[in-house]
C-alpha positions in Angstrom: -14.7 -35.3 20.3 -12.0 -36.4 20.0 -8.4 -37.7 22.1 -5.5 -38.3 21.4 -5.8 -42.0 22.2 -9.6 -42.3 21.3 -11.7 -41.2 18.1 -14.1 -38.5 17.6 -17.9 -38.0 17.8 -19.7 -35.9 15.4 -21.7 -33.5 17.8 -22.2 -30.2 18.3 -19.9 -28.2 20.1 -20.0 -27.3 23.9 -21.2 -23.7 24.6 -21.7 -21.4 21.5 -19.5 -24.0 19.9 -21.5 -27.1 20.5 -20.4 -30.5 22.4 -17.6 -31.2 19.7 -13.7 -30.7 19.7 -10.6 -32.4 20.0 -8.4 -33.7 23.2 -4.8 -33.8 21.0 -2.4 -34.6 23.5 0.9 -34.0 22.5 0.3 -35.2 18.4 2.9 -34.7 16.1 2.6 -35.1 12.3 3.9 -32.9 9.4 2.8 -29.8 7.3 1.0 -31.2 4.4 1.0 -28.0 2.2 -2.4 -26.5 1.2 -4.4 -23.8 2.1 -8.1 -22.7 1.9 -7.6 -21.1 -1.6 -8.1 -23.6 -4.7 -6.0 -23.7 -7.2 -6.4 -24.1 -11.2 -6.3 -27.9 -11.8 -3.5 -29.7 -13.5 -3.1 -31.8 -16.2 -3.2 -35.3 -14.8 -1.0 -37.9 -16.4 -3.8 -40.3 -16.7 -7.5 -40.8 -15.9 -10.2 -43.0 -15.4 -13.8 -42.3 -13.8 -14.9 -44.2 -10.9 -18.2 -43.8 -9.1 -18.6 -40.6 -11.4 -15.9 -38.8 -10.5 -12.3 -38.8 -12.2 -9.6 -40.6 -10.6 -6.2 -39.2 -11.3 -3.2 -41.5 -11.6 -1.2 -39.1 -9.3 2.5 -40.2 -8.3 2.8 -39.1 -4.5 5.9 -37.1 -3.9 6.8 -38.6 -0.1 9.1 -36.5 1.8 10.5 -35.9 4.9 7.7 -34.3 7.6 8.0 -30.9 8.8 6.3 -30.2 12.4 2.8 -29.8 12.4 1.1 -26.4 11.8 -0.8 -25.0 14.3 -4.0 -25.8 12.3 -3.5 -29.4 12.7 -2.3 -28.9 16.6 1.1 -28.2 16.8 4.4 -29.9 18.1 7.3 -31.4 17.1 8.3 -33.0 13.6 7.7 -36.9 13.8 10.5 -39.4 13.1 12.5 -39.8 10.2 10.8 -43.0 9.2 7.4 -40.8 8.7 7.0 -39.6 4.9 4.5 -36.6 4.2 3.0 -36.0 0.7 0.2 -34.1 -0.8 -2.3 -35.1 -3.5 -4.5 -32.9 -5.5 -8.7 -33.3 -5.3 -11.3 -31.2 -7.4 -12.8 -28.7 -5.2 -16.2 -30.3 -6.5 -15.9 -33.7 -7.5 -19.0 -32.7 -10.0 -16.2 -30.5 -11.8 -13.1 -32.6 -12.1 -11.3 -30.6 -14.3 -12.1 -27.5 -12.4 -10.5 -26.0 -9.5 -8.8 -28.1 -7.0 -7.2 -28.5 -3.5 -4.3 -30.0 -1.9 -5.0 -33.2 0.7 -2.3 -33.2 3.1 -0.9 -36.8 3.7 1.2 -38.8 6.2 2.3 -42.4 6.2 4.8 -44.8 8.0 6.0 -48.2 5.7 5.3 -51.8 6.3 8.0 -53.3 8.5 7.7 -56.8 6.9 8.4 -55.6 3.2 8.0 -59.3 2.0 4.4 -59.4 3.6 2.9 -56.2 3.0 -0.7 -55.8 2.2 -0.8 -52.5 1.2 -2.0 -49.1 2.9 -4.1 -49.0 5.6 -6.0 -45.4 6.0 -7.1 -44.2 9.2 -9.5 -41.4 10.3 -9.7 -40.5 13.7 -12.7 -38.8 13.7 -14.2 -35.1 15.1 -15.2 -34.1 11.8 -11.8 -32.1 12.1 -9.2 -34.5 13.4 -5.8 -34.0 11.4 -5.0 -37.4 10.5 -1.4 -36.0 9.8 -1.0 -34.9 13.4 -2.6 -37.7 15.2 -1.3 -40.7 13.8 2.4 -40.3 14.5 1.2 -40.0 18.4 -0.9 -43.2 18.2 1.5 -45.0 15.9 2.5 -47.5 19.0 -1.2 -48.8 19.1 -0.9 -50.1 16.0 2.6 -51.5 15.5 0.8 -54.7 15.0 -0.6 -53.3 11.8 2.1 -51.5 11.1 4.2 -54.8 10.4 1.7 -56.0 7.1 0.6 -52.4 6.1 1.6 -48.7 5.2 -0.1 -47.0 7.9 -1.7 -43.8 6.3 -3.7 -41.1 7.4 -4.6 -37.5 6.3 -6.2 -34.1 6.5 -9.6 -34.3 5.8 -10.9 -31.6 3.0 -11.6 -28.6 5.5 -9.0 -29.8 8.1 -5.5 -28.6 9.0 -3.8 -28.4 6.2 -6.4 -29.8 3.6 -7.9 -26.4 2.7 -8.6 -26.1 6.2 -11.8 -24.3 6.9 -10.7 -20.8 9.0 -13.4 -18.9 10.8 -13.0 -16.7 14.2 -9.2 -15.9 15.4 -7.7 -17.2 18.6 -8.9 -13.8 20.7 -12.3 -14.4 19.1 -12.4 -18.0 20.1 -11.9 -17.3 23.9 -14.4 -14.6 23.7 -17.0 -17.2 22.3 -16.3 -19.7 24.6 -17.4 -17.0 27.1 -20.8 -17.0 25.9 -23.2 -18.7 28.3 -23.9 -21.8 26.6 -27.2 -22.7 28.7 -29.1 -19.6 28.3 -32.3 -18.9 30.6 -33.5 -15.6 29.8 -34.2 -13.6 26.0 -31.0 -12.0 26.4 -28.9 -14.9 27.0 -30.6 -16.7 24.2 -29.9 -13.7 22.0 -26.0 -13.7 23.3 -25.8 -17.1 21.9 -27.6 -16.5 18.6 -25.3 -13.7 18.1 -22.0 -15.5 18.8 -23.3 -18.3 16.4 -24.0 -15.6 13.8 -20.7 -14.3 14.4 -19.2 -17.5 14.1 -21.0 -18.2 10.7 -20.1 -15.0 9.5 -16.6 -15.5 9.9 -16.2 -18.8 8.3 -18.0 -17.2 5.1 -15.6 -14.6 5.6 -12.9 -16.6 5.8 -13.6 -19.8 4.2 -16.8 -19.2 1.8 -15.2 -20.5 -1.2 -14.5 -24.0 0.3 -17.5 -24.2 2.4 -19.7 -26.0 0.1 -17.4 -29.1 -0.5 -16.3 -30.1 2.9 -19.1 -32.6 3.2 -18.9 -36.2 3.8 -19.6 -37.6 0.4 -16.7 -35.3 -1.3 -14.4 -36.8 1.6 -15.2 -40.2 0.5 -14.5 -39.7 -2.9 -10.9 -37.9 -1.9 -10.5 -41.5 -0.4 -10.6 -43.6 -3.6 -8.6 -40.9 -5.1 -6.1 -41.4 -2.3 -6.6 -45.7 -3.0 -5.8 -45.0 -6.6 -2.5 -42.9 -5.8 -1.6 -45.6 -3.3 -1.7 -48.5 -5.7 -4.2 -50.3 -3.9 -6.7 -52.3 -5.8 -9.3 -52.1 -2.7 -9.5 -49.7 0.3 -8.1 -51.1 3.4 -9.8 -48.5 6.1 -9.8 -47.9 9.8 -12.5 -45.4 10.5 -13.0 -44.1 14.2 -16.2 -42.0 15.6 -16.9 -39.9 12.6 -14.5 -41.8 10.8 -17.1 -44.4 10.7 -19.5 -42.2 9.0 -16.9 -41.6 6.5 -16.1 -45.3 5.9 -19.7 -46.2 5.8 -20.6 -43.4 3.1 -17.4 -44.8 1.1 -18.6 -48.2 1.4 -22.2 -46.9 -0.2 -20.5 -45.4 -3.2 -17.9 -48.1 -3.8 -18.9 -51.2 -2.3 -16.7 -53.1 -5.0 -13.4 -51.1 -3.8 -14.0 -52.2 -0.1 -11.2 -53.9 0.9 -11.1 -54.6 4.8 -12.6 -51.9 6.6 -13.0 -51.3 10.7 -15.6 -48.6 11.9 -14.8 -48.0 15.4 -16.9 -46.2 17.8 -19.8 -45.8 15.6 -21.9 -42.5 14.6 -25.6 -43.9 14.6 -26.3 -43.0 10.6 -30.2 -43.7 11.9 -30.6 -40.6 13.7 -31.1 -37.1 12.8 -28.9 -34.5 14.8 -31.3 -34.1 17.7 -31.9 -37.6 18.4 -27.8 -37.9 18.5 -27.6 -34.9 20.3 -29.9 -36.6 22.8 -28.0 -39.6 22.7 -24.8 -38.1 23.4 -26.4 -36.7 26.7 -27.4 -39.9 27.8 -24.1 -41.5 27.1 -22.1 -38.8 28.7 -24.4 -39.2 31.9 -23.6 -42.3 31.9 -19.9 -42.2 31.7 -20.1 -39.6 34.6 -22.1 -42.2 36.2 -19.5 -45.0 35.7 -16.7 -42.5 37.0 -18.2 -41.6 40.1 -19.0 -44.9 41.2 -15.3 -46.0 40.5 -14.0 -43.2 42.2 -16.5 -43.8 45.3 -15.2 -47.5 45.3 -11.2 -46.2 44.7 -11.3 -43.1 46.9 -14.2 -43.7 49.7 -14.5 -40.3 51.5 -11.8 -38.6 49.3 -14.0 -38.9 46.5 -15.2 -35.1 45.2 -18.7 -36.8 44.1 -19.2 -38.6 47.4 -21.0 -41.7 47.1 -22.2 -41.5 43.0 -25.5 -41.6 41.7 -28.0 -38.9 42.4 -25.6 -37.6 45.5 -22.6 -37.1 42.9 -24.6 -36.0 40.0 -26.2 -32.9 42.3 -22.2 -32.3 43.8 -21.7 -31.7 39.9 -24.7 -29.5 39.2 -24.0 -27.4 42.6 -20.5 -27.1 41.3 -21.8 -25.5 37.7 -24.3 -23.5 39.5 -21.9 -21.5 41.5 -19.6 -21.5 38.5 -22.1 -19.6 36.8 -22.7 -17.1 39.2 -18.8 -16.9 40.2 -16.0 -18.2 38.0 -12.9 -19.9 39.8 -9.4 -18.2 38.9 -6.6 -20.1 37.9 -2.9 -19.7 38.2 -2.5 -18.5 34.6 -4.7 -15.8 35.2 -8.2 -17.1 33.0 -11.1 -18.1 35.0 -12.9 -21.4 34.9 -16.7 -20.6 33.5 -19.5 -23.4 33.8 -19.2 -23.5 29.7 -15.1 -24.8 30.4 -16.1 -26.7 33.5 -18.5 -28.8 31.7 -16.0 -28.9 28.5 -13.3 -30.4 30.8 -15.5 -32.6 32.5 -16.6 -34.2 29.2 -13.3 -34.2 27.6 -11.7 -36.4 30.9 -14.9 -39.2 30.2 -13.2 -40.3 26.7 -11.1 -42.6 28.4 -10.2 -44.3 32.1 -6.9 -43.2 31.9 -8.1 -39.4 32.3 -10.8 -40.5 35.1 -7.9 -39.7 37.7 -7.4 -36.0 36.4 -11.1 -35.2 36.5 -11.0 -36.5 40.2 -8.0 -34.1 40.7 -10.2 -31.0 38.9 -13.2 -31.5 40.6 -11.5 -31.8 43.9 -9.9 -28.7 43.4 -13.0 -26.7 42.2 -15.0 -28.1 44.8 -12.8 -28.1 48.1 -9.7 -25.4 46.8 -11.6 -23.0 44.8 -9.2 -23.6 41.7 -10.1 -24.2 38.4 -6.3 -25.5 37.2 -7.1 -28.8 36.1 -10.4 -28.3 34.7 -9.6 -25.7 32.7 -6.3 -27.8 31.2 -8.8 -30.4 30.2 -11.4 -28.0 28.4 -8.5 -26.5 26.4 -7.2 -29.9 25.4 -10.7 -31.1 24.1 -11.6 -27.8 22.3 -7.8 -27.3 20.6 -6.0 -24.8 22.7 -2.4 -24.8 23.4 -0.7 -23.2 26.3 -0.2 -19.7 23.9 -3.6 -19.5 23.4 -3.8 -20.8 19.5 -6.1 -23.2 18.4 -6.3 -25.8 15.8 -9.1 -25.6 13.2 -11.2 -28.2 14.3 -14.1 -26.3 15.7 -14.2 -24.6 12.3 -14.0 -27.6 10.4 -16.1 -29.5 12.7 -19.0 -26.5 12.4 -18.4 -26.6 8.5 -18.7 -30.4 7.7 -21.6 -30.8 10.2 -23.4 -28.1 9.1 -23.3 -28.8 5.0 -24.1 -32.7 5.7 -27.2 -32.2 7.6 -30.0 -30.7 6.4 -31.9 -30.1 9.7 -31.9 -26.5 11.1 -33.2 -25.8 14.7 -34.8 -22.7 16.2 -34.6 -21.8 19.8 -38.2 -22.4 19.9 -37.3 -25.9 18.9 -34.7 -26.3 21.6 -36.8 -24.9 24.3 -39.5 -27.3 23.3 -37.0 -30.3 23.7 -35.4 -28.8 27.1 -37.0 -31.2 29.7 -36.3 -34.2 28.0 -32.8 -33.6 27.6 -32.3 -32.2 31.2 -34.0 -35.8 32.2 -31.3 -37.4 29.9 -28.6 -35.8 31.8 -28.7 -33.1 34.3 -24.9 -32.0 34.0 -24.9 -32.4 30.1 -28.6 -31.7 28.4 -29.0 -28.6 28.2 -25.3 -27.9 26.7 -26.4 -30.5 24.2 -29.6 -29.5 23.4 -28.6 -25.4 22.9 -26.0 -27.0 20.5 -28.2 -28.0 18.0 -28.8 -24.2 17.0 -25.0 -24.1 15.5 -26.1 -24.7 12.0 -29.3 -22.3 12.1 -28.2 -19.6 9.6 -25.4 -21.4 7.8 -24.7 -20.3 4.4 -25.0 -23.5 2.5 -28.0 -25.7 2.6 -27.2 -29.2 4.1 -27.3 -32.0 1.9 -28.9 -35.1 3.7 -31.3 -36.2 6.6 -29.4 -39.1 7.2 -26.2 -40.5 5.7 -26.3 -43.2 3.1 -24.4 -46.6 4.0 -26.2 -49.1 2.1 -23.2 -51.0 0.6 -24.9 -54.2 -1.0 -22.0 -55.9 -2.6 -19.1 -54.9 -0.2 -16.9 -57.2 1.6 -17.7 -57.6 5.4 -17.1 -54.4 7.1 -15.9 -55.0 11.2 -17.9 -52.7 13.1 -17.2 -51.9 16.8 -19.2 -50.8 19.6 -18.4 -50.1 23.5 -21.2 -50.4 25.9 -19.4 -47.9 27.8 -18.9 -45.1 25.3 -20.1 -41.4 26.0 -19.5 -40.2 22.7 -21.0 -42.6 20.2 -23.6 -45.1 22.4 -23.2 -48.9 21.5 -26.4 -48.9 19.6 -25.0 -46.9 17.1 -22.8 -49.9 15.9 -25.9 -52.2 15.7 -27.2 -49.6 13.4 -24.3 -49.2 11.3 -23.9 -52.9 10.8 -28.0 -53.3 9.9 -27.4 -50.4 7.7 -24.6 -51.4 5.6 -26.7 -54.8 4.9 -26.8 -58.4 5.5 -23.6 -60.1 5.0 -21.7 -56.6 5.1 -22.2 -55.1 8.4 -20.5 -57.9 11.1 -21.1 -56.2 14.6 -18.6 -56.9 17.5 -19.3 -55.4 21.0 -16.6 -54.4 23.4 -17.7 -54.6 27.5 -15.9 -51.8 28.3 -15.3 -47.9 28.9 -14.3 -45.1 26.6 -14.6 -43.9 23.3 -12.4 -46.1 20.6 -12.5 -50.0 21.4 -9.5 -50.6 19.7 -7.4 -48.1 21.5 -8.5 -49.5 24.9 -5.7 -52.3 24.5 -8.3 -54.9 25.2 -6.5 -58.5 24.1 -9.7 -59.9 22.7 -10.7 -56.7 20.6 -7.3 -56.4 19.4 -6.7 -60.1 18.3 -10.5 -59.9 16.7 -9.6 -56.8 14.7 -5.9 -57.8 13.8 -7.2 -61.5 12.6 -9.3 -59.3 10.7 -7.1 -56.7 9.2 -3.9 -59.0 8.8 -5.6 -62.3 8.1 -8.9 -61.7 6.7 -10.3 -63.8 9.3 -14.0 -62.6 9.9 -15.5 -62.8 13.1 -19.0 -64.1 13.5 -21.7 -61.2 13.7 -22.5 -60.3 17.4 -19.2 -61.3 18.8 -18.4 -60.0 22.6 -15.5 -59.2 23.8 -15.6 -58.4 27.9 -13.7 -56.0 29.9 
């Protein structure tokens, strides 16, 4: 999941798609110029080897950016100071002279050329977020870094215009969202299994040639190609949510090429998908509890969840139970189902900035019989625009997650775990549990049980966790710092709410990160910034 002001976790999508998608509020970007079809390899002007991958010394042809495509999230073209380019990469890094794909890039040049430090690459998470579309929308957040760095982002392989994975069409995506994500009968379980099978078959039919090669290790090797093409001796990198996993894998593969790296809102590299899903259920429930407490304090009797706590949770679960039987109408003619309501609630918990919208949405649904606001929140999280078009977020997320993780879960596995998930979260538990079946029957075998991130010999890596993060619980940052290794992982904790610590605007955290990225000042391991 991802928001336009936050990073995105690795997760399964809600309902038939699991608990993952992208909240891209008015993101803008440029078209990268690639498709899912692989091309014959070019004849590179020069080549060296790095970590077993042929690293082409490619010139980048920077040019004005077009508007982002539907797959990237749509919108208008960014301002004239943004430039776009494409980079050739091997489809299979084990065959560097074979077929290639194009990777879409975007940049904003450093404002202070005299003191320029190089390029700072961003990955905003998902997996599945288009960096080409997202970075221009968030550029103001990183203005201090843009003073001395070229800000650079990209669509990772399988995403947007970088050989973007294609699965279901828009109409089929809408139908998929209608499938019961918390089945309680054999017929309901079969319907969910059939929906997952249809999604998988569509991915195989439309993008089968790229599915084996959209894994995180391949994306990390792409990062090193970008580093070389950008002319940087070492990689400076800012990864959010899933982007932290990508950064950790890069550090493991290329420890000597790590320059200054920030990993913010960290995916726990020690947990398997079931453990991660359970942690997310707990994290979203914690965020919901925090929202309800703040709502009760700020709105008193007008708060739709009352005093919060058990009372508030009961009000939310009662709403969901009613929606299961009778979805609510919306002004656009669609209905707010239980699945879509949970999706909208989850999306609003990524940031305190969207808590007021959640209060409005719950009030509408509970007291006015309208599903408008919760449906809008759900669509934003799912990458669906007002015309009913979807980005390729859900397709990319499924493809990358399933090729990365070796584990496959049966219906029986989920049913055994349901009591534990329900206890973790009465609101989100069952959805996250059933999302575990999303990779069952996937046509590509997963590569690893856990991502390998040990990076002995790397420069220090800043690892940031937020105590109220719903999607990547704060414990993941401590685990990542430990796995990176002694003297490499430097853990920094933000006491606050939301997913994406730096983007909260917390002055202490931003000073700490800026001092590290701009001046090379490494904070003490265990540093804490208050809310």
